[in-house]
C-alpha positions in Angstrom: 18.6 -29.9 26.7 15.5 -31.9 27.1 16.7 -32.0 23.0 19.5 -32.1 22.6 19.4 -35.0 24.7 16.7 -36.5 22.9 17.8 -36.3 19.1 21.4 -37.4 20.7 20.0 -41.0 22.9 20.1 -42.7 19.4 24.4 -42.2 19.8 24.7 -43.6 23.3 22.2 -46.5 23.1 23.5 -47.6 20.0 27.0 -49.3 21.2 25.5 -49.6 24.8 23.0 -52.4 23.2 26.5 -53.4 21.1 28.3 -54.0 23.9 25.5 -55.9 25.2 25.2 -58.2 22.2 28.7 -59.0 22.1 29.1 -59.6 26.0 26.6 -61.8 25.9 27.7 -63.7 22.2 30.6 -64.3 23.9 29.4 -65.5 27.1 27.3 -68.0 24.3 31.4 -69.0 23.3 32.2 -69.6 26.6 29.5 -72.2 27.0 30.0 -73.9 24.4 34.2 -73.3 24.0 34.1 -77.8 22.8 32.3 -76.5 19.7 35.8 -74.8 18.2 35.1 -75.5 14.4 31.4 -73.6 14.8 33.2 -70.6 16.1 35.4 -69.8 13.5 33.3 -69.1 11.0 32.3 -66.0 13.4 33.3 -63.2 11.9 33.1 -60.8 14.6 34.3 -57.3 14.0 31.6 -57.2 10.9 28.8 -58.9 12.8 29.2 -55.6 15.7 29.7 -53.1 13.0 26.0 -54.6 11.6 24.6 -55.0 15.3 25.9 -51.0 15.6 23.7 -50.2 13.3 21.2 -52.0 13.5 20.7 -51.2 16.8 20.7 -47.3 15.9 18.0 -48.0 13.0 15.6 -49.1 15.4 16.5 -46.0 17.9 16.4 -43.7 14.7 12.9 -45.0 13.5 11.3 -45.3 16.9 12.5 -41.5 17.6 10.8 -40.3 14.6 7.1 -42.4 15.5 4.5 -38.8 16.4 4.2 -38.6 20.2 0.9 -39.9 21.3 0.8 -37.4 23.3 -2.5 -34.4 22.4 
C-alpha cells in the first residue's frame, strides 16, 4: 500500500499545486483589476495545463532521485 501511495503521489500533488497556482494568480488579478489590457493577453487554460505538466514532472523527478538512506 505504501508503494502504491509513493508511486501515485505525483498524480495527487500536481493537480493540487496547479489549483494553488491558479488561485494565487486569480487573487493577483483581483488586486490589479483596473489593468484590463494586461489581462486580455493571458491564456488561462493552456497556462494551467503547462503548470500541471511542470508540477507533475518535478514531482516525478524528485521521486526518481535515489534515497539517502544507508
